[in-house]
TORTIDO-765498 format. One record per residue (C-alpha): residue in one letter; z, y, x. Coordinates in steps of 0.25 Angstrom, whole numbers, padded with zeros to 4 digits, always signed. Layout:
REM TORTIDO-765498
AZYX ...
REM end
This chain:
REM TORTIDO-765498
M+0571+0491+0346 L+0578+0484+0358 T+0589+0493+0362 H+0597+0485+0373 L+0595+0473+0381 S+0607+0466+0388 I+0604+0455+0399 R+0614+0447+0406 D+0611+0437+0417 V+0596+0435+0415 V+0589+0431+0428 L+0591+0443+0437 V+0599+0451+0427 D+0614+0451+0427 K+0616+0462+0417 L+0606+0472+0411 D+0608+0481+0399 I+0596+0488+0394 D+0596+0499+0383 F+0582+0501+0378 A+0575+0513+0372 S+0565+0514+0361 G+0550+0517+0364 L+0544+0512+0376 C+0553+0505+0386 V+0548+0502+0400 L+0553+0492+0410 T+0547+0492+0424 G+0551+0487+0437 E+0545+0480+0449 T+0539+0466+0447 G+0550+0455+0447 A+0561+0466+0444 G+0565+0458+0432 K+0558+0465+0420 S+0555+0451+0414 I+0570+0448+0414 V+0572+0459+0405 L+0561+0454+0395 D+0566+0439+0397 A+0580+0444+0393 L+0576+0451+0381 G+0568+0439+0377 L+0580+0430+0378 A+0587+0440+0368 L+0575+0438+0359 G+0576+0423+0359 G+0567+0420+0370 R+0568+0407+0378 A+0581+0406+0387 E+0582+0398+0400 A+0594+0396+0409 S+0585+0401+0420 L+0586+0415+0415 I+0601+0416+0418 R+0605+0424+0430 A+0609+0416+0442 G+0624+0414+0442 A+0626+0418+0427 D+0630+0408+0416 G+0621+0413+0406 L+0612+0425+0401 N+0614+0435+0390 V+0604+0444+0384 S+0605+0453+0372 A+0595+0463+0365 V+0599+0474+0356 F+0589+0479+0346 S+0590+0491+0336 L+0582+0489+0324 P+0579+0495+0310 R+0586+0487+0299 S+0572+0485+0293 H+0568+0477+0305 P+0564+0462+0301 V+0574+0457+0311 F+0585+0460+0302 G+0579+0451+0291 L+0579+0440+0301 L+0594+0442+0304 S+0597+0442+0289 E+0589+0429+0287 Q+0599+0423+0297 G+0611+0429+0291 L+0613+0438+0303 S+0619+0451+0301 S+0616+0464+0308 D+0625+0476+0305 D+0616+0487+0312 D+0602+0489+0317 A+0606+0483+0331 L+0602+0468+0334 V+0607+0461+0346 L+0600+0449+0351 R+0608+0441+0361 R+0605+0428+0370 S+0613+0420+0379 V+0609+0409+0388 G+0618+0400+0396 R+0616+0392+0409 D+0615+0379+0400 G+0602+0385+0393 R+0610+0387+0380 S+0606+0400+0373 R+0613+0408+0362 A+0607+0419+0353 F+0614+0430+0346 V+0610+0441+0336 N+0620+0452+0334 D+0630+0442+0340 Q+0627+0432+0330 P+0622+0418+0335 V+0608+0415+0332 S+0597+0405+0336 V+0588+0408+0348 G+0577+0406+0338 F+0582+0417+0329 L+0584+0426+0341 R+0569+0423+0344 T+0565+0427+0330 L+0573+0440+0331 G+0567+0443+0345 A+0553+0441+0340 A+0555+0451+0328 L+0561+0461+0338 V+0553+0461+0351 E+0539+0457+0355 V+0535+0455+0369 H+0521+0456+0375 G+0518+0453+0390 Q+0517+0442+0400 F+0530+0435+0395 D+0535+0430+0381 T+0526+0436+0370 H+0526+0435+0355 G+0524+0444+0343 L+0510+0447+0341 L+0505+0436+0351 D+0510+0426+0340 P+0498+0425+0330 A+0509+0423+0319 N+0513+0437+0320 H+0499+0443+0319 I+0498+0444+0304 A+0511+0451+0303 A+0507+0461+0314 L+0494+0464+0306 D+0501+0465+0293 A+0511+0475+0299 Y+0499+0483+0304 R+0492+0482+0291 R+0504+0486+0282 A+0506+0499+0290 T+0494+0504+0284 T+0491+0496+0271 G+0505+0493+0266 T+0511+0480+0261 A+0504+0480+0247 A+0494+0469+0251 D+0505+0460+0257 E+0514+0462+0245 A+0502+0458+0236 V+0500+0445+0244 A+0514+0441+0245 G+0516+0443+0229 A+0503+0435+0227 W+0508+0424+0236 A+0521+0423+0229 T+0514+0423+0215 W+0504+0412+0220 H+0515+0403+0226 S+0524+0404+0214 A+0512+0400+0205 A+0509+0389+0215 D+0523+0384+0215 A+0523+0384+0200 L+0510+0376+0199 K+0515+0366+0210 T+0528+0363+0202 A+0520+0362+0189 Q+0510+0352+0195 E+0521+0344+0201 T+0529+0343+0188 L+0516+0339+0181 A+0512+0329+0191 A+0526+0323+0191 A+0527+0323+0176 M+0513+0316+0174 A+0517+0305+0184 E+0528+0301+0174 E+0522+0305+0161 D+0524+0292+0154 F+0538+0291+0158 I+0541+0305+0154 R+0535+0303+0140 H+0543+0291+0138 N+0556+0298+0141 V+0553+0310+0132 A+0550+0301+0121 E+0563+0293+0123 L+0571+0305+0124 D+0565+0311+0112 R+0568+0299+0104 L+0582+0299+0109 A+0583+0314+0107 P+0596+0317+0114 K+0604+0329+0110 P+0614+0338+0118 D+0628+0333+0117 E+0624+0321+0109 E+0632+0311+0118 A+0645+0319+0115 K+0643+0320+0100 L+0639+0305+0100 A+0651+0301+0108 A+0660+0309+0098 S+0654+0303+0086 R+0655+0289+0092 A+0670+0290+0095 L+0672+0295+0080 L+0664+0284+0075 R+0671+0273+0083 H+0685+0278+0078 S+0681+0281+0064 E+0690+0270+0057 Q+0702+0275+0065 I+0699+0289+0061 M+0697+0286+0046 A+0710+0278+0046 A+0718+0289+0052 V+0712+0299+0042 T+0715+0290+0030 E+0729+0287+0035 A+0732+0302+0037 R+0727+0306+0023 G+0735+0295+0017 A+0748+0299+0024 M+0747+0313+0018 V+0748+0307+0004 E+0754+0293+0004 A+0768+0296+0010 T+0770+0311+0006 D+0761+0320-0002 V+0761+0331+0009 E+0753+0341+0001 G+0762+0338-0011 A+0774+0340-0003 I+0770+0353+0003 R+0767+0358-0011 I+0780+0354-0017 A+0788+0360-0005 T+0780+0373-0007 N+0783+0374-0022 K+0798+0372-0020 L+0798+0383-0009 A+0790+0392-0018 R+0800+0392-0029 V+0811+0398-0021 A+0802+0406-0012 D+0805+0419-0019 Q+0820+0417-0017 A+0819+0413-0002 A+0815+0428+0002 G+0803+0423+0010 R+0810+0412+0018 L+0802+0401+0012 D+0788+0408+0015 A+0785+0402+0028 A+0788+0388+0024 M+0780+0390+0011 A+0768+0395+0020 A+0769+0383+0029 L+0769+0374+0017 D+0757+0381+0012 R+0750+0379+0026 G+0754+0365+0026 A+0749+0362+0012 I+0735+0368+0017 E+0735+0360+0030 V+0739+0347+0023 S+0728+0349+0012 D+0718+0352+0023 A+0722+0340+0031 A+0721+0331+0019 N+0707+0337+0015 E+0702+0335+0029 L+0707+0320+0029 D+0700+0318+0016 R+0687+0324+0021 I+0687+0315+0034 V+0690+0303+0025 A+0679+0307+0015 G+0668+0310+0026 F+0672+0299+0037 E+0661+0289+0034 V+0657+0281+0046 D+0644+0274+0047 P+0646+0262+0056 A+0632+0263+0061 E+0635+0277+0066 L+0643+0273+0077 E+0632+0263+0082 R+0622+0274+0081 A+0631+0283+0090 E+0633+0272+0100 E+0618+0269+0101 R+0615+0284+0102 L+0624+0286+0114 F+0619+0273+0120 A+0605+0278+0119 L+0608+0292+0125 K+0616+0286+0137 A+0605+0276+0140 A+0595+0288+0140 A+0604+0296+0149 R+0605+0285+0159 K+0590+0283+0158 Y+0587+0297+0161 G+0598+0299+0171 C+0605+0310+0164 T+0617+0312+0155 V+0616+0310+0139 A+0619+0325+0138 D+0607+0328+0148 L+0597+0319+0139 P+0592+0331+0131 A+0589+0339+0144 H+0582+0327+0150 A+0574+0325+0138 E+0569+0340+0138 M+0566+0338+0153 M+0557+0326+0150 R+0550+0334+0139 T+0548+0345+0149 R+0541+0335+0159 L+0533+0330+0148 S+0529+0344+0144 A+0525+0346+0159 I+0515+0335+0157 D+0510+0339+0144 G+0508+0353+0148 G+0509+0352+0163 A+0494+0352+0165 A+0492+0365+0157 R+0504+0371+0165 V+0499+0367+0178 Q+0485+0372+0175 G+0491+0386+0171 L+0500+0386+0184 A+0487+0383+0192 A+0480+0394+0186 A+0492+0404+0189 E+0492+0398+0203 K+0477+0401+0205 T+0478+0415+0200 A+0490+0418+0210 R+0483+0412+0221 T+0471+0420+0218 A+0480+0433+0218 F+0486+0429+0231 E+0472+0426+0238 S+0467+0440+0233 A+0480+0447+0238 A+0479+0440+0251 K+0464+0443+0252 T+0468+0458+0251 L+0479+0457+0261 S+0469+0450+0271 A+0459+0461+0269 T+0470+0471+0273 R+0474+0463+0285 T+0459+0462+0289 K+0458+0477+0288 A+0471+0479+0296 A+0466+0469+0307 K+0454+0477+0309 Q+0461+0490+0310 L+0471+0483+0320 D+0460+0477+0328 D+0453+0491+0330 K+0466+0498+0334 V+0470+0487+0344 A+0456+0488+0350 K+0458+0503+0353 E+0470+0499+0361 L+0464+0489+0369 A+0455+0497+0378 P+0465+0506+0384 L+0474+0494+0387 K+0463+0488+0396 L+0459+0478+0385 E+0445+0485+0382 K+0438+0472+0382 A+0447+0465+0373 S+0447+0464+0358 F+0457+0462+0347 R+0456+0457+0333 T+0465+0453+0322 L+0460+0440+0315 V+0464+0439+0300 A+0460+0426+0294 A+0464+0417+0282 K+0475+0407+0284 P+0474+0393+0277 E+0479+0393+0263 G+0491+0385+0267 H+0496+0397+0276 W+0494+0408+0266 S+0507+0415+0263 A+0513+0428+0257 A+0507+0435+0268 G+0493+0431+0264 V+0482+0422+0269 D+0479+0428+0283 Q+0482+0424+0297 V+0481+0435+0308 A+0478+0434+0322 F+0477+0444+0333 E+0466+0440+0343 I+0460+0446+0356 A+0448+0444+0365 T+0450+0450+0379 N+0436+0450+0383 P+0422+0453+0376 G+0416+0440+0370 Q+0430+0432+0371 P+0434+0426+0357 P+0447+0432+0352 G+0459+0424+0353 P+0474+0425+0351 L+0481+0436+0359 A+0490+0427+0368 K+0479+0418+0372 I+0468+0428+0375 A+0476+0439+0382 S+0486+0437+0393 G+0496+0445+0401 G+0495+0460+0401 E+0482+0460+0393 L+0490+0453+0381 A+0501+0463+0382 R+0491+0474+0381 F+0485+0468+0369 M+0498+0467+0362 L+0501+0482+0366 A+0488+0486+0359 L+0491+0478+0347 K+0506+0483+0347 V+0501+0497+0348 V+0492+0496+0336 L+0503+0488+0328 A+0514+0498+0332 G+0524+0501+0321 T+0520+0489+0312 Q+0528+0479+0320 A+0543+0476+0317 R+0547+0472+0332 A+0557+0481+0338 T+0552+0480+0352 L+0539+0477+0360 I+0539+0472+0374 F+0527+0473+0383 D+0529+0465+0396 E+0519+0471+0407 V+0509+0475+0397 D+0502+0483+0409 A+0500+0470+0417 G+0486+0472+0424 I+0484+0486+0420 S+0486+0500+0426 G+0481+0514+0425 A+0475+0518+0411 T+0477+0505+0405 A+0492+0505+0409 N+0493+0519+0403 A+0487+0514+0390 V+0497+0503+0389 G+0508+0513+0392 E+0503+0522+0381 R+0502+0511+0371 L+0516+0506+0374 A+0521+0520+0372 R+0514+0521+0359 L+0519+0508+0354 A+0533+0512+0358 K+0533+0523+0348 S+0535+0512+0337 V+0542+0501+0344 Q+0551+0499+0356 V+0542+0494+0368 L+0547+0488+0380 V+0537+0487+0392 V+0538+0480+0405 T+0528+0487+0414 H+0523+0489+0428 A+0513+0500+0424 P+0518+0514+0426 Q+0509+0520+0415 V+0517+0511+0405 A+0531+0514+0411 A+0528+0529+0410 R+0526+0528+0395 G+0540+0522+0393 D+0551+0529+0384 A+0561+0522+0393 H+0560+0515+0406 W+0568+0504+0413 R+0566+0498+0427 V+0569+0484+0431 A+0573+0481+0445 K+0580+0470+0453 A+0592+0473+0462 T+0598+0464+0473 R+0613+0465+0477 A+0620+0455+0486 G+0609+0445+0484 H+0609+0446+0469 T+0597+0451+0462 T+0597+0457+0448 T+0588+0464+0439 R+0591+0478+0434 I+0585+0487+0424 E+0587+0502+0422 R+0582+0513+0413 L+0575+0524+0421 T+0578+0538+0421 D+0566+0548+0421 A+0566+0549+0436 A+0568+0534+0438 R+0557+0531+0429 R+0548+0541+0437 E+0551+0533+0449 E+0548+0519+0442 V+0535+0524+0437 A+0531+0529+0451 R+0535+0516+0457 M+0526+0509+0447 L+0515+0518+0451 A+0517+0518+0466 G+0523+0505+0469 E+0535+0503+0479 K+0533+0517+0485 I+0534+0528+0475 T+0527+0540+0479 D+0527+0555+0474 E+0513+0552+0469 A+0518+0540+0461 R+0529+0549+0455 A+0519+0559+0451 A+0511+0549+0444 A+0524+0544+0437 D+0527+0557+0432 S+0513+0558+0427 L+0514+0545+0419 L+0528+0548+0414 S+0524+0562+0409 G+0510+0558+0403 P+0508+0558+0388 L+0505+0546+0380 S+0490+0545+0378 
REM end
């Protein structure tokens, strides 16, 4: 709910701080006292249009802030989170400043935001009905949400969840079908080209890491003569100049003859000679093996060169590396398979999409039926509220109709519109176009009373909802405002004593002039002051004892 409103330098207000209460908050005052200034200032804090003409004469700019106390479950916190804005507690402070140059700045919890976002928050927090700015249920776009909230209060959310789930399944199936169709169409458009490429790559048969292996083999083949010469010379060196193996054997034998007399001092040398003999023998055997097995086919180098050339040429043609050729070949085969089996796949996906669509339409039909039933109940309840509000000739209806398929959504296939006819025989039409002034506000009051407890807004404002009525009708308006205020904070600007007497808290707006300077003031009334204000509203400028007695009767009267 709205807990505090701070106004600085707006029209006739230099400084006002208002602490609001829960329940029904009543604002009264003589015509021209400045009640509209309070609403205009609140509208600025909620993102309304700002003009430099609203700045008090002599001031450089205006500032308005509105403080709301909200449960953490309120949708407005989701809006803050989407914008990356933090809120440490349940308090929400909306602030607006406007300079003489017309520049406007907006803040939420002292964090700068756009005026557009401030307006979005304001629409989620407050709904105004009356002769001034009006939104909320006057916007047909909000009617389906209002009906659904009313419906869910009694039937739950099962039908909504079924439709949302069926919608997600259908669109997933539709996306898969569309992708398959596009893939098939693209593939078929270049089928000959793809088949040629697949055949070419199949003939080439590139293998992973083939380029590196061929490069290494080519390098070996290119230097085969030098390698064989070196190996042959190395083997010859082991026997031509000195018989290395024989020399090691002789040295080992000579040491073995005196090893027993050397008390172990020759053991290490003999072990080293043994190892050397083994290593030299292994080296000689390996060199012999290389010589025996190193048979170079002169044509093998040519074949390796040609293979590398073919692989690199293919890589250039297909715009990839040689290493990527196997993957490219597999991709081309996949595209070819999409052609060969694509029609069957598309056919299967089309059947799945049709089944999912049928399931969605069935779920949407069930949801439409629950909406239609709830609409009838809503119409009946609103109709019962109209006669006491001096709208006995009027009729209200909730129209539930199917939307074009292009506008279907996870919420179903329905569009909802609240329509009224103010006189018998008159065709129903949109709320804002058929009704006007206080009549419209009373329609909204009747609708809001029926919808009480199902709406997320923290505060409702009714501006002169009692215009043009008095007596029993004004009493009916007051009684309904009081009922509505049991589930949501209600602010009402009124000239009707029957409405003012129903308030849980009462403020009086008045103008005061000092030293030629006129300002608007607002004060919360005590019980005694409230009695005088209601008596003034009954009697006019001169308050009589009879008016006070009548005020006492209104203030003590039970809600009926």
